[in-house]
ZADRENLO-316683 format. One line per field, with one value per atom (N, C-alpha, C): residue number from 1; chain; atom name; z, x, y. Coordinates in nm, 2 decimals. Layout:
REM ZADRENLO-316683
k = c(NUM  ...)
c = c(A  ...)
a = c(CA  ...)
Z = c(Z  ...)
X = c(X  ...)
Y = c(Y  ...)
END
This chain:
REM ZADRENLO-316683
k = c(1  1  1  2  2  2  3  3  3  4  4  4  5  5  5  6  6  6  7  7  7  8  8  8  9  9  9  10  10  10  11  11  11  12  12  12  13  13  13  14  14  14  15  15  15  16  16  16  17  17  17  18  18  18  19  19  19  20  20  20  21  21  21  22  22  22  23  23  23  24  24  24  25  25  25  26  26  26  27  27  27  28  28  28  29  29  29  30  30  30  31  31  31  32  32  32  33  33  33  34  34  34  35  35  35  36  36  36  37  37  37  38  38  38  39  39  39  40  40  40  41  41  41  42  42  42  43  43  43  44  44  44  45  45  45  46  46  46  47  47  47  48  48  48  49  49  49  50  50  50  51  51  51  52  52  52  53  53  53  54  54  54  55  55  55  56  56  56  57  57  57  58  58  58  59  59  59  60  60  60  61  61  61  62  62  62  63  63  63  64  64  64  65  65  65  66  66  66  67  67  67  68  68  68  69  69  69  70  70  70  71  71  71  72  72  72  73  73  73  74  74  74  75  75  75  76  76  76  77  77  77  78  78  78  79  79  79  80  80  80  81  81  81  82  82  82  83  83  83  84  84  84  85  85  85  86  86  86  87  87  87  88  88  88  89  89  89  90  90  90  91  91  91  92  92  92  93  93  93  94  94  94  95  95  95  96  96  96  97  97  97  98  98  98  99  99  99  100  100  100  101  101  101  102  102  102  103  103  103  104  104  104  105  105  105  106  106  106  107  107  107  108  108  108  109  109  109  110  110  110  111  111  111  112  112  112)
c = c(A  A  A  A  A  A  A  A  A  A  A  A  A  A  A  A  A  A  A  A  A  A  A  A  A  A  A  A  A  A  A  A  A  A  A  A  A  A  A  A  A  A  A  A  A  A  A  A  A  A  A  A  A  A  A  A  A  A  A  A  A  A  A  A  A  A  A  A  A  A  A  A  A  A  A  A  A  A  A  A  A  A  A  A  A  A  A  A  A  A  A  A  A  A  A  A  A  A  A  A  A  A  A  A  A  A  A  A  A  A  A  A  A  A  A  A  A  A  A  A  A  A  A  A  A  A  A  A  A  A  A  A  A  A  A  A  A  A  A  A  A  A  A  A  A  A  A  A  A  A  A  A  A  A  A  A  A  A  A  A  A  A  A  A  A  A  A  A  A  A  A  A  A  A  A  A  A  A  A  A  A  A  A  A  A  A  A  A  A  A  A  A  A  A  A  A  A  A  A  A  A  A  A  A  A  A  A  A  A  A  A  A  A  A  A  A  A  A  A  A  A  A  A  A  A  A  A  A  A  A  A  A  A  A  A  A  A  A  A  A  A  A  A  A  A  A  A  A  A  A  A  A  A  A  A  A  A  A  A  A  A  A  A  A  A  A  A  A  A  A  A  A  A  A  A  A  A  A  A  A  A  A  A  A  A  A  A  A  A  A  A  A  A  A  A  A  A  A  A  A  A  A  A  A  A  A  A  A  A  A  A  A  A  A  A  A  A  A  A  A  A  A  A  A  A  A  A  A  A  A  A  A  A  A  A  A)
a = c(N  CA  C  N  CA  C  N  CA  C  N  CA  C  N  CA  C  N  CA  C  N  CA  C  N  CA  C  N  CA  C  N  CA  C  N  CA  C  N  CA  C  N  CA  C  N  CA  C  N  CA  C  N  CA  C  N  CA  C  N  CA  C  N  CA  C  N  CA  C  N  CA  C  N  CA  C  N  CA  C  N  CA  C  N  CA  C  N  CA  C  N  CA  C  N  CA  C  N  CA  C  N  CA  C  N  CA  C  N  CA  C  N  CA  C  N  CA  C  N  CA  C  N  CA  C  N  CA  C  N  CA  C  N  CA  C  N  CA  C  N  CA  C  N  CA  C  N  CA  C  N  CA  C  N  CA  C  N  CA  C  N  CA  C  N  CA  C  N  CA  C  N  CA  C  N  CA  C  N  CA  C  N  CA  C  N  CA  C  N  CA  C  N  CA  C  N  CA  C  N  CA  C  N  CA  C  N  CA  C  N  CA  C  N  CA  C  N  CA  C  N  CA  C  N  CA  C  N  CA  C  N  CA  C  N  CA  C  N  CA  C  N  CA  C  N  CA  C  N  CA  C  N  CA  C  N  CA  C  N  CA  C  N  CA  C  N  CA  C  N  CA  C  N  CA  C  N  CA  C  N  CA  C  N  CA  C  N  CA  C  N  CA  C  N  CA  C  N  CA  C  N  CA  C  N  CA  C  N  CA  C  N  CA  C  N  CA  C  N  CA  C  N  CA  C  N  CA  C  N  CA  C  N  CA  C  N  CA  C  N  CA  C  N  CA  C  N  CA  C  N  CA  C  N  CA  C  N  CA  C  N  CA  C  N  CA  C  N  CA  C  N  CA  C  N  CA  C  N  CA  C  N  CA  C  N  CA  C  N  CA  C)
Z = c(12.95  12.92  12.78  12.74  12.64  12.57  12.49  12.39  12.34  12.38  12.31  12.23  12.11  12.03  12.05  12.08  12.09  11.98  11.87  11.75  11.83  11.81  11.86  12.04  12.06  12.24  12.30  12.18  12.25  12.26  12.20  12.22  12.38  12.37  12.51  12.52  12.45  12.40  12.46  12.41  12.41  12.53  12.58  12.73  12.88  12.80  12.93  12.87  12.76  12.73  12.78  12.80  12.88  13.00  13.06  13.23  13.25  13.14  13.16  13.20  13.06  13.04  13.18  13.24  13.35  13.48  13.46  13.60  13.62  13.47  13.46  13.46  13.54  13.51  13.38  13.32  13.25  13.10  13.13  12.99  12.94  12.85  12.79  12.71  12.70  12.63  12.50  12.39  12.32  12.21  12.14  12.03  12.07  12.07  12.02  11.93  11.90  11.73  11.80  11.73  11.74  11.63  11.60  11.45  11.43  11.55  11.52  11.63  11.76  11.92  11.92  11.97  11.98  12.16  12.10  12.22  12.26  12.20  12.24  12.40  12.40  12.51  12.61  12.51  12.58  12.60  12.49  12.47  12.42  12.40  12.31  12.18  12.10  11.97  11.97  11.90  11.85  11.71  11.70  11.58  11.60  11.52  11.47  11.33  11.29  11.15  11.07  10.99  10.85  10.85  10.79  10.81  10.89  10.96  11.06  11.04  10.89  10.91  10.98  10.93  10.99  11.14  11.20  11.34  11.41  11.34  11.40  11.37  11.23  11.21  11.34  11.36  11.46  11.60  11.62  11.78  11.81  11.69  11.71  11.80  11.85  11.90  11.88  12.01  12.04  11.93  11.86  11.80  11.66  11.56  11.47  11.39  11.41  11.33  11.19  11.09  10.99  10.91  10.92  10.86  10.97  10.89  10.98  10.95  10.95  10.95  11.08  11.05  11.18  11.29  11.29  11.45  11.48  11.37  11.41  11.49  11.40  11.46  11.65  11.60  11.75  11.88  11.82  11.93  11.98  11.86  11.89  12.00  11.97  12.01  12.17  12.17  12.36  12.45  12.33  12.42  12.44  12.30  12.29  12.35  12.35  12.37  12.55  12.57  12.70  12.82  12.77  12.84  12.84  12.85  12.90  12.97  12.93  12.99  13.04  13.12  13.25  13.18  13.07  13.00  12.90  12.82  12.66  12.64  12.61  12.53  12.38  12.32  12.16  12.12  12.07  11.96  11.83  11.71  11.59  11.51  11.45  11.35  11.28  11.12  11.01  10.96  10.84  10.82  10.69  10.61  10.43  10.40  10.31  10.30  10.13  10.07  9.93  9.95  9.90  9.93  9.90  9.75  9.77  9.77  9.83  9.93  10.03  10.16  10.28  10.28  10.25  10.31  10.22  10.06  9.95  10.05  10.03  10.05  9.99  10.05  9.97  9.94  9.79  9.72  9.78  9.90  9.97  9.83  9.74  9.65  9.64  9.65  9.59  9.72  9.89  9.97  9.98  9.91  9.94  9.86)
X = c(-6.35  -6.43  -6.45  -6.57  -6.54  -6.68  -6.71  -6.82  -6.85  -7.05  -7.11  -7.20  -7.20  -7.33  -7.40  -7.55  -7.58  -7.71  -7.71  -7.77  -7.87  -7.96  -8.07  -8.12  -8.12  -8.16  -8.28  -8.34  -8.45  -8.51  -8.43  -8.38  -8.39  -8.39  -8.28  -8.18  -8.11  -7.90  -7.92  -7.95  -7.99  -8.02  -8.11  -8.16  -8.06  -7.94  -7.90  -7.76  -7.72  -7.63  -7.65  -7.75  -7.82  -7.78  -7.84  -7.76  -7.63  -7.55  -7.36  -7.35  -7.41  -7.35  -7.38  -7.50  -7.54  -7.48  -7.42  -7.36  -7.19  -7.15  -7.03  -6.98  -6.95  -6.91  -6.83  -6.71  -6.64  -6.70  -6.84  -6.91  -6.99  -6.98  -7.10  -7.20  -7.35  -7.41  -7.39  -7.35  -7.38  -7.51  -7.47  -7.65  -7.66  -7.85  -7.88  -8.02  -8.02  -8.13  -8.23  -8.32  -8.43  -8.47  -8.53  -8.55  -8.70  -8.79  -8.90  -8.97  -8.91  -8.96  -8.96  -9.02  -8.99  -8.89  -8.78  -8.68  -8.64  -8.72  -8.67  -8.63  -8.47  -8.47  -8.39  -8.33  -8.28  -8.09  -8.07  -7.94  -7.96  -7.81  -7.83  -7.87  -7.80  -7.92  -7.93  -8.07  -8.16  -8.21  -8.26  -8.31  -8.39  -8.49  -8.56  -8.59  -8.50  -8.50  -8.46  -8.43  -8.40  -8.17  -8.14  -8.01  -7.92  -7.83  -7.77  -7.64  -7.58  -7.47  -7.41  -7.56  -7.56  -7.54  -7.61  -7.63  -7.47  -7.41  -7.27  -7.20  -7.18  -7.12  -7.09  -7.21  -7.24  -7.19  -7.24  -7.23  -7.03  -7.02  -6.84  -6.81  -6.84  -6.82  -6.65  -6.59  -6.51  -6.44  -6.50  -6.48  -6.63  -6.61  -6.67  -6.71  -6.74  -6.76  -6.73  -6.74  -6.81  -6.82  -6.77  -6.76  -6.73  -6.74  -6.72  -6.58  -6.47  -6.37  -6.30  -6.35  -6.32  -6.36  -6.51  -6.56  -6.49  -6.37  -6.35  -6.24  -6.16  -6.02  -6.06  -6.15  -6.15  -6.17  -6.31  -6.32  -6.22  -6.15  -6.06  -5.91  -5.89  -5.77  -5.79  -5.97  -5.97  -6.04  -6.10  -6.13  -6.02  -5.91  -5.86  -5.69  -5.68  -5.52  -5.51  -5.56  -5.58  -5.64  -5.75  -5.80  -5.97  -6.06  -6.23  -6.20  -6.26  -6.30  -6.40  -6.41  -6.54  -6.67  -6.63  -6.76  -6.71  -6.77  -6.81  -6.89  -6.96  -7.11  -7.09  -7.11  -7.12  -7.23  -7.31  -7.39  -7.37  -7.33  -7.36  -7.46  -7.52  -7.62  -7.61  -7.61  -7.59  -7.68  -7.70  -7.79  -7.81  -7.89  -7.90  -7.99  -7.92  -8.01  -7.97  -8.06  -7.97  -7.92  -7.86  -7.71  -7.78  -7.82  -7.88  -8.06  -8.10  -8.21  -8.26  -8.21  -8.22  -8.34  -8.45  -8.60  -8.66  -8.59  -8.64  -8.69  -8.74  -8.81  -8.69  -8.67  -8.54  -8.64  -8.65  -8.66  -8.60  -8.67  -8.60  -8.51  -8.56  -8.49  -8.36  -8.31  -8.17  -8.08  -8.14  -8.09  -8.02  -8.08  -8.06  -7.88)
Y = c(29.83  29.76  29.73  29.59  29.58  29.57  29.64  29.67  29.52  29.51  29.40  29.43  29.41  29.38  29.26  29.27  29.11  29.10  29.04  29.00  28.86  28.86  28.78  28.78  28.89  28.96  28.89  28.87  28.78  28.65  28.54  28.43  28.38  28.25  28.17  28.24  28.18  28.23  28.41  28.48  28.63  28.66  28.59  28.67  28.63  28.48  28.46  28.51  28.58  28.71  28.82  28.82  29.01  28.99  28.84  28.84  28.84  28.80  28.79  28.91  28.99  29.14  29.22  29.19  29.26  29.24  29.13  29.07  29.12  29.18  29.18  29.32  29.42  29.55  29.55  29.49  29.50  29.50  29.43  29.44  29.56  29.61  29.74  29.69  29.66  29.64  29.76  29.75  29.89  29.87  29.76  29.73  29.56  29.59  29.49  29.45  29.34  29.33  29.22  29.24  29.16  29.08  28.96  28.96  29.00  28.99  29.08  29.14  29.08  29.12  29.26  29.36  29.48  29.51  29.51  29.57  29.70  29.83  29.98  29.96  30.04  30.08  29.98  29.82  29.74  29.78  29.85  29.94  30.07  30.09  30.23  30.24  30.14  30.10  30.00  30.02  29.84  29.85  29.74  29.74  29.62  29.61  29.51  29.45  29.37  29.30  29.34  29.35  29.43  29.38  29.46  29.42  29.49  29.43  29.45  29.55  29.55  29.59  29.77  29.83  29.96  29.92  29.86  29.88  29.83  29.75  29.69  29.82  29.87  29.96  30.05  30.10  30.23  30.20  30.06  30.00  29.97  30.00  29.96  29.84  29.72  29.63  29.59  29.53  29.46  29.39  29.31  29.22  29.17  29.14  29.11  29.00  28.89  28.74  28.75  28.73  28.81  28.64  28.55  28.43  28.35  28.21  28.07  28.03  28.10  28.13  28.19  28.30  28.37  28.33  28.30  28.24  28.10  28.02  27.91  27.96  28.07  28.07  28.12  28.25  28.32  28.23  28.16  28.03  27.94  27.88  27.79  27.87  27.99  28.09  28.09  28.12  28.15  28.01  27.93  27.79  27.65  27.69  27.56  27.57  27.75  27.77  27.81  27.87  27.84  27.82  27.75  27.68  27.75  27.71  27.77  27.88  28.03  28.12  28.11  28.24  28.26  28.33  28.38  28.47  28.47  28.35  28.26  28.18  28.21  28.13  28.15  28.02  28.05  27.98  28.03  27.94  28.05  27.98  28.07  28.02  28.17  28.19  28.23  28.18  28.24  28.35  28.46  28.47  28.46  28.46  28.45  28.56  28.68  28.77  28.76  28.84  28.93  29.02  29.02  29.16  29.26  29.27  29.41  29.46  29.36  29.43  29.31  29.30  29.24  29.17  29.27  29.21  29.14  29.16  29.06  28.92  28.84  28.70  28.59  28.49  28.42  28.26  28.25  28.13  27.98  27.95  27.84  27.70  27.71  27.62  27.64  27.80  27.83  27.79  27.79  27.72  27.63  27.50  27.34  27.34)
END
C-alpha cells in the first residue's frame, strides 16, 4: 500500500489524482490539502491553507519531494530509467512563504 498526501486536492490535477487513487486499491489517500476550498472528510487528515509541514509529518506519505533537485531526481529515475510508469502524473508547484510566519503576506517585489 502506498500512502499519498495530495496537496492541492481541489484543482484540476488534484481532482484527477483523486480519481487515480480511488481506482487503484494499492494507493491510500492519507492526507489532502486545499488552498481555500473546504475539504472536510476527503481524507483522514485534511487542511485548508497555511503551513503544510505538520500535515505532511502526520500523514507520513511514502515520499516527500522538498526541492527541485529531489523532484528532478525522482522523476528522472522513474520516467527515464525504466520507461513511463502507469500511475505517475506530475505537476510541480512550489509554495513561497515567510519561514517564521507562513500566514504573513509576501511582498511581491521580493519575489522578482
